[in-house]
MIBADREN-942906 format. One record per residue (C-alpha): residue number from 0; x, y, z. Coordinates in pm, 1 decimal. Layout:
<nodes>
+-----+----------+----------+----------+
: seq :     east :    north :       up :
+-----+----------+----------+----------+
: NUM :        X :        Y :        Z :
...
+-----+----------+----------+----------+
</nodes>
This chain:
<nodes>
+-----+----------+----------+----------+
: seq :     east :    north :       up :
+-----+----------+----------+----------+
:   0 :      0.0 :      0.0 :      0.0 :
:   1 :    124.3 :    352.1 :    -76.9 :
:   2 :    246.9 :    583.4 :    195.5 :
:   3 :    -18.0 :    798.3 :    363.2 :
:   4 :    -18.1 :   1121.7 :    557.5 :
:   5 :   -201.4 :   1228.2 :    871.0 :
:   6 :   -208.1 :   1570.6 :   1038.5 :
:   7 :   -243.4 :   1606.9 :   1416.2 :
:   8 :   -205.3 :   1888.8 :   1667.4 :
:   9 :   -129.7 :   1797.6 :   2027.3 :
:  10 :     20.1 :   2109.4 :   2180.3 :
:  11 :    378.1 :   2207.6 :   2106.9 :
:  12 :    478.7 :   2052.1 :   1775.5 :
:  13 :    827.7 :   1976.8 :   1905.4 :
:  14 :    672.4 :   1730.1 :   2150.2 :
:  15 :    441.1 :   1561.8 :   1901.5 :
:  16 :    722.6 :   1538.3 :   1645.9 :
:  17 :    954.3 :   1370.6 :   1898.4 :
:  18 :    691.6 :   1107.6 :   1979.6 :
:  19 :    590.9 :   1036.2 :   1619.5 :
:  20 :    953.8 :    999.5 :   1509.1 :
:  21 :    980.8 :    695.8 :   1740.6 :
:  22 :    671.9 :    515.3 :   1601.6 :
:  23 :    710.9 :    217.6 :   1366.4 :
:  24 :    602.3 :    278.7 :   1010.6 :
:  25 :    655.2 :    654.5 :   1039.8 :
:  26 :    889.4 :    770.6 :    765.9 :
:  27 :    874.3 :   1146.8 :    809.6 :
:  28 :    736.5 :   1400.9 :   1054.1 :
:  29 :    707.8 :   1763.5 :    948.0 :
:  30 :    618.6 :   2038.3 :   1195.1 :
:  31 :    390.1 :   2312.2 :   1070.2 :
:  32 :     78.7 :   2522.6 :   1107.1 :
:  33 :   -280.1 :   2449.6 :   1009.0 :
:  34 :   -633.8 :   2561.8 :   1077.6 :
:  35 :   -591.6 :   2937.5 :   1072.6 :
:  36 :   -675.9 :   3227.6 :    848.7 :
:  37 :   -331.9 :   3375.3 :    772.1 :
:  38 :   -143.1 :   3254.2 :    464.4 :
:  39 :    210.9 :   3128.3 :    524.0 :
:  40 :    225.6 :   3228.5 :    892.9 :
:  41 :    547.7 :   3260.2 :   1089.6 :
:  42 :    616.6 :   3098.1 :   1425.5 :
:  43 :    596.6 :   3439.4 :   1591.9 :
:  44 :    254.8 :   3504.8 :   1436.2 :
:  45 :    119.6 :   3163.6 :   1538.7 :
:  46 :    256.7 :   3200.3 :   1893.8 :
:  47 :     65.0 :   3527.1 :   1928.3 :
:  48 :   -256.0 :   3323.6 :   1917.9 :
:  49 :   -407.1 :   3563.1 :   1663.9 :
:  50 :   -384.5 :   3355.6 :   1343.1 :
:  51 :   -616.3 :   3067.7 :   1438.7 :
:  52 :   -349.3 :   2812.2 :   1344.8 :
:  53 :   -250.2 :   2514.8 :   1554.9 :
:  54 :    104.8 :   2390.0 :   1592.1 :
:  55 :     77.9 :   2049.9 :   1425.7 :
:  56 :    268.6 :   1766.4 :   1263.9 :
:  57 :    217.9 :   1606.4 :    925.0 :
:  58 :    315.5 :   1240.9 :    955.2 :
:  59 :    405.9 :   1032.1 :    651.5 :
:  60 :    358.8 :    665.7 :    737.5 :
:  61 :    338.6 :    316.7 :    590.6 :
:  62 :    -11.4 :    177.8 :    655.3 :
:  63 :    126.2 :   -175.3 :    608.2 :
:  64 :    336.7 :   -121.3 :    923.0 :
:  65 :     98.4 :     87.8 :   1134.5 :
:  66 :   -271.6 :    143.2 :   1075.9 :
:  67 :   -410.3 :    495.3 :   1088.0 :
:  68 :   -632.0 :    393.3 :   1381.2 :
:  69 :   -322.5 :    286.3 :   1577.9 :
:  70 :   -138.6 :    605.4 :   1486.2 :
:  71 :   -432.4 :    810.5 :   1614.5 :
:  72 :   -440.0 :    601.9 :   1934.5 :
:  73 :    -68.9 :    677.0 :   1991.9 :
:  74 :   -139.1 :   1045.6 :   1929.9 :
:  75 :   -434.2 :   1052.1 :   2171.8 :
:  76 :   -240.9 :    856.4 :   2434.6 :
:  77 :     79.4 :   1062.2 :   2437.6 :
:  78 :    -68.1 :   1406.4 :   2508.2 :
:  79 :   -360.1 :   1515.9 :   2726.9 :
:  80 :   -655.2 :   1552.0 :   2489.8 :
:  81 :   -880.3 :   1661.4 :   2776.2 :
:  82 :   -710.4 :   2000.9 :   2813.0 :
:  83 :   -887.2 :   2275.0 :   2618.3 :
:  84 :   -652.0 :   2499.7 :   2422.7 :
:  85 :   -344.3 :   2401.0 :   2618.5 :
:  86 :    -86.6 :   2138.4 :   2696.0 :
:  87 :     70.0 :   2196.7 :   3035.0 :
:  88 :    214.2 :   2548.1 :   3047.7 :
:  89 :    149.1 :   2609.9 :   2677.1 :
:  90 :   -180.9 :   2796.9 :   2667.9 :
:  91 :   -375.0 :   2922.0 :   2367.0 :
:  92 :   -567.7 :   2794.2 :   2067.8 :
:  93 :   -238.6 :   2731.0 :   1888.4 :
:  94 :   -182.5 :   2445.9 :   2136.7 :
:  95 :   -524.5 :   2283.5 :   2092.8 :
:  96 :   -572.6 :   1911.6 :   2050.9 :
:  97 :   -700.9 :   1855.7 :   1697.7 :
:  98 :   -700.1 :   1612.8 :   1409.6 :
:  99 :   -712.0 :   1742.7 :   1052.9 :
: 100 :   -837.3 :   1451.8 :    839.5 :
: 101 :   -741.9 :   1450.8 :    472.6 :
: 102 :  -1049.5 :   1253.6 :    361.6 :
: 103 :  -1371.3 :   1095.8 :    487.8 :
: 104 :  -1198.1 :    772.5 :    591.3 :
: 105 :   -953.9 :    965.4 :    809.3 :
: 106 :  -1243.8 :   1164.6 :    956.0 :
: 107 :  -1418.5 :    839.0 :   1056.4 :
: 108 :  -1096.2 :    702.0 :   1207.2 :
: 109 :  -1046.1 :   1027.4 :   1401.8 :
: 110 :  -1399.8 :   1009.9 :   1542.3 :
: 111 :  -1343.4 :    646.5 :   1643.0 :
: 112 :  -1009.3 :    727.8 :   1809.3 :
: 113 :  -1169.6 :   1001.5 :   2019.6 :
: 114 :  -1451.3 :    762.6 :   2116.9 :
: 115 :  -1196.8 :    494.8 :   2217.9 :
: 116 :  -1004.1 :    744.1 :   2430.0 :
: 117 :  -1322.2 :    866.3 :   2598.8 :
: 118 :  -1431.7 :    508.9 :   2675.2 :
: 119 :  -1098.7 :    438.0 :   2848.8 :
: 120 :  -1082.3 :    754.4 :   3062.4 :
: 121 :  -1293.9 :    922.1 :   3327.3 :
: 122 :  -1296.4 :   1251.5 :   3137.6 :
: 123 :  -1371.7 :   1337.3 :   2776.6 :
: 124 :  -1131.0 :   1451.5 :   2510.0 :
: 125 :  -1181.2 :   1802.3 :   2377.3 :
: 126 :   -991.5 :   1707.4 :   2061.4 :
: 127 :  -1151.4 :   1872.9 :   1761.2 :
: 128 :  -1178.4 :   1734.0 :   1411.9 :
: 129 :  -1113.1 :   2019.8 :   1173.9 :
: 130 :  -1064.6 :   2093.2 :    808.2 :
: 131 :  -1004.6 :   2064.6 :    534.4 :
: 132 :   -739.2 :   2327.8 :    590.5 :
: 133 :   -418.0 :   2434.5 :    422.7 :
: 134 :    -88.7 :   2304.8 :    562.0 :
: 135 :    206.6 :   2540.7 :    609.7 :
: 136 :    545.7 :   2389.8 :    697.6 :
: 137 :    715.8 :   2553.6 :    995.2 :
: 138 :   1049.2 :   2723.2 :    956.5 :
: 139 :   1348.1 :   2492.3 :    904.5 :
: 140 :   1480.1 :   2533.2 :   1259.5 :
: 141 :   1163.6 :   2366.5 :   1394.8 :
: 142 :   1215.8 :   2047.2 :   1193.4 :
: 143 :   1373.8 :   1756.8 :   1386.1 :
: 144 :   1395.2 :   1996.6 :   1679.2 :
: 145 :   1421.8 :   1739.8 :   1958.0 :
: 146 :   1717.2 :   1561.4 :   1795.7 :
: 147 :   1910.9 :   1890.2 :   1773.7 :
: 148 :   1847.0 :   2215.0 :   1958.2 :
: 149 :   1577.2 :   2055.2 :   2174.1 :
: 150 :   1839.4 :   1855.5 :   2362.4 :
: 151 :   1974.2 :   2185.5 :   2498.8 :
: 152 :   1635.9 :   2350.9 :   2555.2 :
: 153 :   1523.9 :   2333.6 :   2921.8 :
: 154 :   1155.1 :   2345.1 :   2819.8 :
: 155 :   1199.8 :   2044.7 :   2592.2 :
: 156 :   1404.6 :   1861.0 :   2855.7 :
: 157 :   1111.4 :   1902.5 :   3095.2 :
: 158 :    818.0 :   1811.6 :   2869.8 :
: 159 :    935.5 :   1574.2 :   2595.1 :
: 160 :   1088.0 :   1285.8 :   2799.4 :
: 161 :    759.6 :   1220.2 :   2988.0 :
: 162 :    576.1 :   1193.9 :   2653.7 :
: 163 :    840.6 :    955.4 :   2521.4 :
: 164 :    808.9 :    748.8 :   2840.7 :
: 165 :    432.7 :    732.3 :   2789.5 :
: 166 :    498.0 :    605.8 :   2434.9 :
: 167 :    739.3 :    339.9 :   2563.6 :
: 168 :    509.0 :    230.9 :   2846.0 :
: 169 :    168.4 :    234.7 :   2677.8 :
: 170 :    253.1 :    176.2 :   2312.2 :
: 171 :    561.8 :    -43.7 :   2323.2 :
: 172 :    443.5 :   -257.2 :   2029.8 :
: 173 :    448.9 :     54.3 :   1808.8 :
: 174 :    799.5 :    161.9 :   1909.8 :
: 175 :   1081.3 :    162.1 :   1654.5 :
: 176 :   1361.0 :    -76.4 :   1752.4 :
: 177 :   1622.5 :    199.0 :   1763.4 :
: 178 :   1403.1 :    437.7 :   1966.3 :
+-----+----------+----------+----------+
</nodes>
């Protein structure tokens, strides 16, 4: 089966990118912006909270190695989808939990993933299903952030390792061997 893409927003894109890079079947993770009303926004504009965009990742994956449903479950399980317009100390609509399906099948899978998460927790996800919307890649310095600059960033040192531990603990069967 041909490679597919999925777009998800789970707070800071550096965190979501770090998690998705360790998932089997994931070939590429691109950080970017989606869901707003400004063309080709900058990081500074998105961080202002005035563009309507979310920090998100576009994941290119092999559906023969990981099903979209499983990818969505990893996404839902490695951030807190019950927090409205925030993840931890990151507050604002740019940090919302959202899935941006690329077609009707992805929309159905997103709805099912949210239902599965809700059934397994004592609170409901506020994850939105949005789009279609135009994707804008983030500036180059945001790509592969955790593997470079993120290792020296105190914010990243505080928030990314717990998400990676959640991936290793709860989704071990989806973990790349070298992760």
